[in-house]
Structure formats: C-alpha cells, structure tokens
C-alpha positions as a LaTeX table, in Angstrom:
\begin{tabular}{lrrr}
\hline
Residue & $x$ (\AA) & $y$ (\AA) & $z$ (\AA) \\
\hline
Ile1 & 9.38 & $-7.73$ & $-5.86$ \\
Ala2 & 11.84 & $-9.98$ & $-4.01$ \\
Trp3 & 11.79 & $-7.69$ & $-0.96$ \\
Ala4 & 7.99 & $-7.61$ & $-0.98$ \\
Asp5 & 7.98 & $-11.41$ & $-1.14$ \\
Ala6 & 10.48 & $-11.60$ & 1.73 \\
Ala7 & 8.36 & $-9.24$ & 3.83 \\
Ser8 & 5.27 & $-11.30$ & 3.08 \\
Ala9 & 7.08 & $-14.46$ & 4.19 \\
Glu10 & 7.59 & $-12.72$ & 7.54 \\
Lys11 & 3.85 & $-11.93$ & 7.73 \\
Ile12 & 4.38 & $-8.24$ & 6.89 \\
Ser13 & 1.60 & $-6.65$ & 4.88 \\
Ile14 & 2.46 & $-4.04$ & 2.28 \\
Phe15 & 0.34 & $-1.10$ & 1.21 \\
Ala16 & 1.22 & 0.97 & $-1.86$ \\
Val17 & 0.18 & 4.57 & $-2.44$ \\
Ser18 & 0.66 & 6.32 & $-5.76$ \\
Met19 & 0.28 & 10.03 & $-6.41$ \\
Asn20 & $-0.11$ & 9.46 & $-10.13$ \\
Glu21 & $-0.94$ & 12.72 & $-11.91$ \\
Thr22 & $-0.13$ & 11.35 & $-15.36$ \\
Ser23 & $-2.15$ & 8.11 & $-15.17$ \\
Asp24 & 1.02 & 6.08 & $-15.75$ \\
Ala25 & $-0.35$ & 2.53 & $-16.11$ \\
Glu26 & 3.11 & 0.97 & $-15.82$ \\
Gln27 & 3.74 & 2.73 & $-12.49$ \\
Ser28 & 0.34 & 1.66 & $-11.20$ \\
Ala29 & 0.85 & $-1.96$ & $-12.22$ \\
Tyr30 & 4.28 & $-2.11$ & $-10.58$ \\
Leu31 & 3.05 & $-0.67$ & $-7.29$ \\
Gln32 & 0.04 & $-3.00$ & $-7.30$ \\
Ser33 & 2.42 & $-5.92$ & $-7.74$ \\
Leu34 & 4.11 & $-5.00$ & $-4.45$ \\
Val35 & 0.94 & $-5.27$ & $-2.34$ \\
Arg36 & 1.04 & $-8.18$ & 0.08 \\
Gly37 & $-0.99$ & $-9.59$ & 2.96 \\
Tyr38 & $-3.97$ & $-7.46$ & 3.90 \\
Gly39 & $-2.36$ & $-4.44$ & 2.23 \\
Gln40 & $-4.06$ & $-2.52$ & $-0.54$ \\
Phe41 & $-3.16$ & $-0.28$ & $-3.45$ \\
Tyr42 & $-4.30$ & 3.32 & $-3.44$ \\
Glu43 & $-3.93$ & 5.81 & $-6.26$ \\
Thr44 & $-4.85$ & 9.45 & $-6.63$ \\
Pro45 & $-3.90$ & 12.28 & $-8.94$ \\
Asp46 & $-4.75$ & 14.78 & $-6.20$ \\
Pro47 & $-2.14$ & 15.32 & $-3.47$ \\
Ser48 & $-4.79$ & 16.73 & $-1.14$ \\
Glu49 & $-6.27$ & 13.20 & $-0.93$ \\
Leu50 & $-3.08$ & 11.67 & 0.47 \\
Pro51 & $-3.79$ & 12.45 & 4.17 \\
Ala52 & $-7.18$ & 10.71 & 3.94 \\
Ile53 & $-5.60$ & 7.70 & 2.23 \\
Leu54 & $-2.94$ & 7.44 & 4.93 \\
Gln55 & $-5.60$ & 7.73 & 7.65 \\
Glu56 & $-7.57$ & 4.92 & 5.98 \\
Ile57 & $-4.46$ & 2.75 & 5.91 \\
Ala58 & $-3.68$ & 3.46 & 9.56 \\
Ala59 & $-7.26$ & 2.64 & 10.56 \\
Ser60 & $-7.18$ & $-0.67$ & 8.67 \\
Ile61 & $-4.06$ & $-2.05$ & 10.36 \\
Pro62 & $-5.07$ & $-4.77$ & 12.81 \\
Ile63 & $-3.74$ & $-4.42$ & 16.32 \\
Ser64 & $-2.64$ & $-7.42$ & 18.37 \\
Ile65 & $-2.01$ & $-7.42$ & 22.07 \\
Val66 & 0.70 & $-9.82$ & 23.11 \\
Gln67 & 0.66 & $-11.19$ & 26.64 \\
\hline
\end{tabular}
C-alpha cells in the first residue's frame, strides 16, 4: 500500500489485474486497494481473457507529447 501511495504521489496510475479462479475475496480486495490515479481493477477466472484485459489497459493510458 505504501508503494502504491508513493507512486500515486508521483502521478503514477496503477492498474491491478487478478486471474482469480477461486473467487478469493481477500485477494480481490487487496488488489483493488492498490489501484491509484486513473487505474482500474480487472478480475477474471479465465486466463484466455487476460490478453483482452491488457489491451484494454494499454488503450486507456493517456499519451502526452512533451515539447
């Protein structure tokens, strides 16, 4: 949690992805607690869904051009 807070203080967003086959509520709650900034929490019991989740995350990251 402290590292997630430190990252957030530096304007770093955190996404969390859980491949949770057992529906472990404690695991889900912990990972959700790490989400910061515009990040989101994703969870799936199906490993075949992970590529789509990662593509969604990549597509949601804002891009800035610095001059």
